[in-house]
C-alpha positions in Angstrom: 0.0 0.0 0.0 2.9 2.4 0.8 4.1 2.0 -2.7 0.7 2.9 -4.2 0.5 6.0 -2.1 4.0 7.0 -3.1 3.0 6.5 -6.7 0.0 8.8 -6.3 2.2 11.4 -4.6 4.8 11.2 -7.4 2.1 11.6 -10.0 0.9 14.7 -8.3 4.4 16.1 -8.2 5.0 15.4 -11.9 1.7 17.1 -12.8 2.5 20.0 -10.6 5.9 20.5 -12.2 4.3 20.7 -15.6 1.8 23.2 -14.5 3.2 25.5 -11.8 5.2 28.6 -13.0 7.7 28.7 -10.2 8.4 25.5 -8.3 5.8 22.8 -7.9 3.7 22.8 -4.8 4.3 19.7 -2.8 2.3 17.8 -0.2 2.2 19.9 2.9 2.2 18.5 6.4 2.2 20.1 9.8 0.7 23.3 8.5 -2.1 25.2 10.3 -5.6 24.1 9.3 -6.5 25.5 5.9 -9.8 25.8 4.1 -11.6 26.0 0.8 -13.3 28.9 -1.0 -16.7 29.1 -2.8 -19.0 31.6 -4.4 -22.6 32.2 -5.3 -24.1 33.6 -8.5 -27.3 34.9 -10.1 -29.9 32.2 -10.6 -29.1 30.5 -13.9 -27.8 33.7 -15.3 -24.6 34.5 -17.2 -23.0 37.0 -14.9 -20.5 38.2 -17.6 -20.7 41.7 -16.3 -18.2 40.7 -13.6 -14.7 41.0 -15.0 -11.9 39.9 -12.8 -9.0 40.2 -15.2 -8.1 41.2 -18.7 -7.5 39.0 -21.7 -3.7 39.8 -21.5 -3.6 37.7 -18.3 -4.8 34.5 -19.9 -2.4 31.6 -19.3 -2.4 27.9 -18.4 -5.1 27.0 -15.9 -4.0 25.3 -12.7 -6.1 23.5 -10.0 -4.7 24.1 -6.5 -6.3 21.9 -3.8 -6.3 24.1 -0.7 -8.0 21.6 1.5 -9.0 17.9 1.1 -10.5 17.4 4.6 -13.8 16.6 6.2 -15.4 17.7 9.5 -12.7 15.5 11.2 -10.1 17.9 12.8 -7.1 16.4 10.9 -4.2 19.0 11.0 -2.8 17.6 7.7 -6.1 18.0 5.8 -7.8 21.4 5.9 -11.4 21.8 5.1 -12.6 21.4 1.5 -11.5 24.2 -0.7 -10.2 24.4 -4.3 -8.7 27.2 -6.3 -8.8 27.4 -10.1 -6.0 29.7 -11.1 -5.6 31.3 -14.5 -2.7 33.9 -14.8 -3.1 36.4 -11.9 -6.8 35.5 -11.3 -8.0 33.1 -8.6 -11.5 31.4 -8.6 -12.3 29.7 -5.3 -14.7 26.8 -4.7 -15.9 26.4 -1.1 -14.3 27.9 2.0 -13.7 25.5 4.9 -11.9 26.7 8.1 -8.6 28.5 7.6 -9.0 29.2 3.9 -7.0 32.4 3.8 -4.0 30.8 5.6 -4.1 27.9 3.2 -4.2 30.3 0.3 -1.2 32.1 1.8 0.7 28.8 2.0 0.0 28.3 -1.7 1.2 31.9 -2.4 4.4 31.2 -0.5 5.0 28.1 -2.6 4.7 30.0 -5.8 1.1 30.5 -6.7 1.1 34.4 -6.5 -2.6 34.6 -7.6 -3.6 33.3 -4.2 -2.3 36.4 -2.3 -4.9 37.5 0.3 -5.7 40.7 -1.5 -6.5 38.7 -4.7 -9.2 36.5 -3.0 -12.2 38.2 -4.5 -14.4 35.5 -6.0 -15.9 32.3 -4.5 -18.3 29.6 -5.7 -20.1 27.7 -3.0 -21.2 24.1 -3.7 -23.6 23.9 -0.7 -24.1 25.3 2.8 -22.8 22.5 5.0 -20.7 24.0 7.8 -17.4 22.2 6.8 -17.6 23.9 3.4 -18.5 27.4 4.7 -17.0 27.9 8.2 -14.2 29.8 6.4 -16.6 32.2 4.8 -16.2 34.9 7.5 -12.4 34.4 7.1 -12.7 35.0 3.4 -14.9 38.1 3.9 -12.9 39.9 6.6 -9.2 38.7 6.6 -8.3 39.8 3.1 -10.1 43.2 3.8 -7.9 43.6 6.9 -4.9 42.8 4.7 -5.9 45.7 2.4 -8.3 44.2 -0.1 -10.5 47.1 -1.3 -12.9 45.3 -3.7 -15.9 43.5 -2.2 -16.0 39.7 -2.3 -18.3 38.3 -4.9 -19.9 35.0 -3.9 -22.0 32.6 -6.0 -24.0 29.7 -4.5 -27.3 28.1 -3.5 -30.4 29.6 -1.9 -29.6 30.6 1.6 -26.2 32.1 0.9 -27.6 35.6 1.0 -29.1 35.2 4.4 -25.9 33.5 5.7 -23.9 36.5 4.4 -26.3 39.0 6.1 -26.0 37.2 9.4 -22.1 37.2 9.2 -22.0 40.9 8.3 -24.3 41.6 11.3 -22.2 39.5 13.6 -19.0 41.4 12.8 -20.6 44.9 12.6 -18.8 46.1 15.7 -15.4 45.0 14.3 -16.2 46.8 11.0 -17.1 50.0 12.9 -13.9 50.0 15.0 -11.7 49.3 12.0 -13.3 51.9 9.8 -13.7 54.7 12.4 -10.6 54.1 14.5 -6.8 54.4 14.0 -6.7 51.4 11.6 -8.4 53.6 9.0 -9.6 50.5 7.0 -11.3 51.0 3.7 -15.1 51.1 3.6 -15.6 48.6 0.7 -13.4 45.5 1.1 -15.5 43.8 3.8 -18.7 43.9 1.7 -20.1 41.0 -0.3 -22.0 40.8 -3.5 -24.1 37.7 -3.3 -25.6 35.8 -6.3 -28.0 32.9 -5.5 -27.8 30.8 -8.6 -29.6 28.2 -10.6 -28.1 25.7 -13.0 -26.4 27.1 -16.1 -23.6 29.6 -16.8 -23.2 31.8 -13.7 -20.0 33.6 -14.4 -17.8 34.6 -17.4 -14.7 36.8 -17.8 -11.7 36.9 -20.2 -10.2 33.8 -18.6 -13.0 31.5 -17.7 -16.6 30.4 -18.1 -18.2 28.9 -15.0 -21.2 26.6 -15.3 -23.1 25.3 -12.3 -24.9 22.0 -12.3 -27.1 20.3 -9.7 -25.8 17.2 -7.8 -27.3 14.8 -5.3 -26.3 15.5 -1.7 -28.9 13.9 0.5 -31.8 16.2 1.5 -30.1 19.5 0.5 -32.5 21.3 -1.8 -29.6 22.7 -3.8 -26.1 21.4 -4.0 -23.9 22.3 -7.0 -20.9 21.1 -8.9 -19.0 23.6 -11.1 -17.4 23.3 -14.5 -14.6 25.8 -15.4 -13.9 26.2 -19.1 -10.7 28.1 -19.9 -8.6 28.6 -23.0 -6.7 25.4 -22.5 -8.6 23.2 -20.1 -12.0 22.0 -18.8 -12.0 21.4 -15.1 -15.0 19.9 -13.2 -15.4 19.9 -9.4 -18.2 17.6 -8.1 -18.7 19.2 -4.7 -20.3 16.8 -2.2 -22.5 14.3 -4.0 -23.9 10.8 -4.3 -23.4 9.3 -7.9 -24.9 11.9 -10.3 -25.4 11.8 -14.0 -24.8 15.6 -14.1 -21.1 15.0 -13.2 -20.7 12.6 -16.2 -22.3 15.2 -18.5 -20.3 18.1 -17.2 -17.0 16.3 -17.6 -17.5 14.5 -20.9 -13.8 14.0 -21.5 -12.7 16.9 -19.3 -9.0 17.5 -18.5 -9.4 17.3 -14.7 -12.3 15.8 -12.7 -12.2 16.5 -8.9 -14.6 14.2 -7.2 -15.4 13.5 -3.5 -15.2 9.9 -2.2 -15.7 7.8 1.0 -14.3 4.5 2.2 -17.2 2.0 2.5 -15.1 -0.3 4.6 -15.2 2.0 7.6 -16.4 0.4 10.8 -19.2 2.9 11.2 -20.7 1.6 8.0 -21.6 -1.7 9.7 -24.6 0.2 11.0 -27.5 0.2 8.5 -28.3 3.9 9.3 -24.9 5.1 8.3 -24.9 2.8 5.2 -28.0 4.6 4.1 -26.5 8.0 4.9 -23.4 7.5 2.9 -25.3 6.0 -0.1 -27.5 9.1 -0.1 -24.9 11.8 0.5 -21.5 10.5 -0.9 -19.8 8.3 -3.5 -17.9 5.0 -3.0 -14.8 3.9 -5.0 -16.9 1.4 -6.9 -19.5 4.1 -7.8 -16.8 6.6 -8.7 -15.0 4.1 -10.9 -18.3 3.7 -13.0 -18.7 7.5 -13.1 -15.1 8.0 -14.4 -15.4 5.2 -17.0 -18.4 7.1 -18.5 -17.0 10.6 -18.0 -13.6 9.9 -19.5 -11.5 12.5 -17.5 -7.8 12.8 -18.5 -7.1 12.9 -14.8 -9.3 12.0 -11.9 -8.5 13.7 -8.6 -9.9 12.3 -5.4 -10.6 15.0 -2.9 -12.7 15.5 0.3 -11.8 11.9 1.1 -13.9 10.5 4.0 -11.4 8.0 5.4 -12.6 7.5 9.0 -10.2 5.3 10.9 -8.7 3.6 7.8 -5.5 4.6 6.0 -5.6 6.5 2.7 -3.9 3.5 1.1 -7.0 1.4 1.7 -9.1 3.9 -0.3 -6.5 4.1 -3.1 -6.4 0.3 -3.4 -10.2 0.1 -3.8 -10.0 2.8 -6.4 -7.3 0.9 -8.3 -9.6 -2.1 -8.4 -12.6 0.0 -9.6 -10.9 2.2 -12.2 -8.0 1.6 -14.5 -7.6 5.2 -15.7 -5.2 7.8 -14.4 -6.1 9.1 -10.9 -4.5 10.6 -7.9 -5.6 11.0 -4.3 -5.1 14.7 -3.6 -3.1 16.2 -0.8 -3.5 19.7 0.6 -1.6 22.2 -1.6 -1.4 19.8 -4.5 -1.3 21.3 -8.0 -2.9 19.5 -10.9 
């Protein structure tokens, strides 16, 4: 099993070396908890009026996995968050705890687009706490660090109300920073929220972002996102049970990031938890079938629900279920 995990890590490093401009990002251990970023957009609309960067900045698209974790407080796996980076523009998906510090670690490793002041756009898959606990961090920390533009967030119904409550909770902080000696700007803490429906939700000179519905238990809206750039198609599943929409969104995509759980966990001897995981998440056998039909050039496992079992157990099950190219993501991996 050790050899297989090392193979997966080596594959990630090789891919990272091809993609990163300055030095590949490698698996990070012992770092502070980091998190993921996400955004919300107008319901089923093409929000092409939002321009993050100019056509002169178009370059190779990279996927930076900021966090692969779950609600388990594993210091080596930050909460779920992914960044799609094109040139000097960063597009975040989900924001688990510590998202800004994880982005800072990626910046330090060479991905300059993930500087705090540049974290301006997030796409939220769904409103589970492990995917959104870092939302206040994403709203306020870059502002304190001199971001002057409001954060723009795209996501499901309920995101606007969540945002209003967060702004209300920190209103004293905002007052002190803007009226006291810190002399903070009056714009960078604000959020422009778009509650979206399926379809194209964002477009600029670098990327077109399409939201599609997935199946995550009893959530009324849970989304995956497809990013089409000049050179790559990148699909991020979000949390989901097997969903035909993922297959359709990928359809030969360059990179498919997909969540996964280990069905051999001791907890799954209980019929209740068997039903829960079948309704909310995707097993290696199910993901193997999805990948065979979706034909991604690279399948990246993320948000891995491992429980008490080692990652090598999940990787071995995936090897048995799927013969294509895949890697089990590590925090700060670049693909």
